[in-house]
N, C-alpha and C positions, 0 to 999 in steps of 0.2 A: 414352920421354917417346912415349907413342899411345893419350893420351885428347885430345879436342878438345869440350868441354863449351859450349853454345852459351847458359846461361845461369845465371848466380846472383844475387842483392841483396847480394855481400857490399859492396857499397861505405855499404850506412846503417850498418853498421857504420862505418866507416870516420870517415863525417861525424860519430856520437860520438865520435869520440878514440880509440876500438882501432887494434892496429897490426897492416900486415895484414902481417905476415912471422909473428909469432907467437899470436897472442891466441888464449883461450882459449873454450872455451864455441861455437863456429864450429860449420859443416860447414868453411868454407874458413880455413884462413890459407896461407903459401906455404910451410912444412918440411910438412903435410898433403900439397901438391898435388904437391913434390917425391916425397913418400913413397909419392905415387898415380901415379907415371908422367906426371902431366899434361904435354902438347903446350903447349896452348892452353886457356886458359879468356877466356869472355866475362865482363865483370863490367858490369852492367847500373848506371845507375843511375834507381832503382826510383821517380819523381815523385810523391813521397804530396800526398796531395790531397782537399781536403774532411774530415769527421769523420775518414777512414784515418789523416792527419795526426795532427790531435787525438788520435787514442791512440797513437799512435808516440809523442806529446812534440813533438812539429814545429807550431815557430811560426812558422816563415817559410814569407813564398811561395811556389808552387811556381818560380817565375824564382830567388830565392835561395835556397835551395835547390838545385838545379839545381848556381849559380853553388858552393855553397859542398863541396857532396860530390862535383861536378867536382876544385878544389883540391886536395881530399882524396885524389882519386885521383890526382892528378902526383905530387903532393907522395911517398906512399906508394910507389904505381913506380919514382917517382926512388930510395929510398933503398933502393930494394932492385936496381940492375940485377945484381947476379950470377946472382940467382937467374930473375929474370923483366925483360922490357924492352917498352915498348909496341908492336903492332903494325899498321901503318897501310895493306900495301899487304901483298898475298900476296908478296914474295920479303919481306919483313919475315919474313912465319912461317918461313919454308924458311931464311930466316940463322938465324933463332935456333936454331930446331931444328936444325941441322947444330951450331952452338954449341956446344949442350947447355943451353943457356937454354929456359927456361918462356915462349911469347906472351899479354901482356895484350891481348885488343882490348875498347876499351866501346863498347856501346852502349844506345839509349837503350830503355825500360819504359816505356812513355805517353807521344803525343807532344805534350801541353796547351801546355807554352811556346811550341809554334811559335806557336799565335795567333793564325793564321789567317793568318799570313804566310810568304811563298815564302822571301822572302828569311834564316829565319830555317832552311829547312834547307839554305843555305850554314854557316853558323854552326855548326851543328851540326856539319859536312864538316869544318870547321877546325878545330874543339876536338879530332878526332880519331873520333866517330862515325862509326864502321864496320854498326851494325843498329837500325833502329828498331822497334818496337814501336806500331804505330800509335793502338793504347787500352789501355787499362787497361779497371776497371770501371765507369767515367765515360765520358756521355759527353765529346766533344771538340771541338774544330771541326774535325775531321777526321772522324769519326764518329762508331758507337754501339758499349758493348760488346756484348758477350754475352750473350744473355737467359730467364730460362725462360720467359718470355711468348712465345710461335710469334711472334706480332705484332713484339714488337720484335727477336726476334734476326733476325730479317729484311731489315730497316732495311739503304738503304748505306750505301755512303761518300756525306760531303759532298762537291759541286761544291771545295772547296779540298782535300778529305782523296785527290778522282781527280788531283786538281795534285800535289801533293804526290810519288805515288805516282812518275808521270813525272818530279818534277824530282832523286828519288836514285835513279831507274832511269839517269839523267846522269850525276849526281853520282858515283854509285860505292856505293850507301849501301842494306845489302839489308835490304829489305821482308820485317816480320816482323807473321802474322796470329794471334799467339797471342794471348786474351784480345778479339777482336775478331768482331763479331757474324756470324751467315752471309751475309747479306748484300753484309755488307763485305766480305769475304771473296772472294765471286765476284764482286765489282768490283773485287777486286785482279787478281786470278783474269783478267778484260778489259784489262785495263788495262797491266798489266807487263809487257816486253818481254824482262826479265831474268829468273835463276829466284828465287822468291820463299818465302821457310821460314816452320813456325810454328815458333820458335825452343826452345818447353816447352808442349808438350801431347799429349794422349792419344789413344787411339781408343772412339768415344762408342758402335761396338757392343759394348767390354767393358764401359762402365761408363757408362751415361745422364747425362749432365752436361753443359750447357748451355758449357761450357769445352772440352768435349772434340771431336774433331775426325769424324763422320760419313764412312764411306766411300767417299764419291766425293769428298768433303774431301778426303780421304789419295791420291785415282786421282790427282784434280784439280794436289797437287799433287807428283804425282811426276810425272805427265804435262812440267809444265813446267820439270822438272829443278829439280824444290826439294826442299827433307828436313823433313824432322819429328822436332825433336829429341825423345826421349819426356825426361814428367816422370818427378822420381819418387816424388809426391806422393800417399799411401795414397791422399786425398779423392777424387781421379780414378781410381784402379783400384780402387775398390771401396765398399760403404756401410759407414761404419762410424758405428756405436752406441756401442762402449763403449772406454774406455784402451787394452785389448787389441788392437781392432779398430783400432787407430792405427800400421800398421803395413804397410812394405812389404818382401813377401821377394823373391830373386832370383826364384822361380818364378815372378810375376807380373811382369816385367820380360821375362821369358821369354817369357812369354806374352802382354804388349803387343806387343813388337820380330817377334815371328815374327807377327802379325794385321798391322803396319806393312806387312811386307815383303811377306807373302802379298796383299796391298791394293791396296801401287800401288811394291811391287819393292824390292831390295834395295839400290836404288842411291837409292834415298829416307827411309832409319836412319840415327839419327842418335842424340846424347844432349843432351837438356835440362834436367840437374840441378834446378835449382831449388834449390842447395846455399843455404842462407842466409836462404827463402823460407817453406822449410817447418818442421812443428813437427815432421815422422810420427819413429817410431825407424826407421832404414832397416835391413838385415839383416848390411850391410857396415860401417855404422857415419857412414861420410861421404866427403866424399873423399883419405883415405890409404889407404879401401879399396877405391878405382877400380881398379885394378888385379887384386886379389881379383876383381870382381866379375865383369870380362871374361875372366876364368882361369876365372871358373864358368859363363861363358854356353859354350863350348868342345862339351859337349856334347848344344849345340844347335845350333849354328852353326859355319859352316867356318872357316879359317882364313883365308881372303879375307872372309868376311864380318864378318866382327871384327874384320877392320883398317879395311873400310867404313866400319861404322857407330861404331867409336872416333874414326875421321879422315878416313877419305879420300875419303868425299860431304862433309864440310864442305869438306876443305881445294878438293875439285872448283868449290862449290859458289862461298866467298868468290874462287877466283882468272875464275869465269867473272862472276861482278857486281866485286869489285875492282877 
């Protein structure tokens, strides 16, 4: 058990009635996670909104969706405690690992349901949420998303966003800057007194996409003691023009991890697969192939580096913040 994955979107499948233990057609189910050597899986409630919700067939409001998705996450983890248990503290993560049980950590992708009310940050914490991505691809009460428009991309956090970051620090909720505008990113860097992370992002120097992080952003995360969970999505790693190009190879993962290492430091390396949120083909298949992926990294990284990028750095951040 040696993989700590900072991000997946599997909860949306639970919302639609799938079983966490053995569902087919997904990157993740419990049997796949176990066979792939997972120690910790962060499960994001990706709060669908605007036209994206309609495209997914979701008619609930963001608040209704959050409540139903949360209920399904609790139901499915309660049914499968022989394989996975919810973790709320660093001690829970270590205890589960030592007992041979995988840990599930609840996160939120898009703080839209905070609705500008600071008390809702406390509600998140009481639900067991231990990481919040401030935005997705739409403006909300906290701030603005990444954008190909340079002016929009430099918009910072709103006053409530700054207040929410401070409250997350106080409660022990990790601030996640994936999807956030670059201006918002630097506001987080100024405000946060705890390490912050990009749970599922890639280097912009290797592929110019507004979702990716510049070298200065990578260094800023590393200097703050944070981590960058590498996203496995092909479209953040290279230009995709044909179905055959919608594919991520191990070589690309190696290249991106090396860039993060050389820019932000070995202690900033982590994994943020975006399983069940991406549609590309992966050379190692899915979460059942996690162990194979790590094995393939051994020719380019030392054993210590693989330990750090696969789980050690993430455990350190969770210990520091939670």
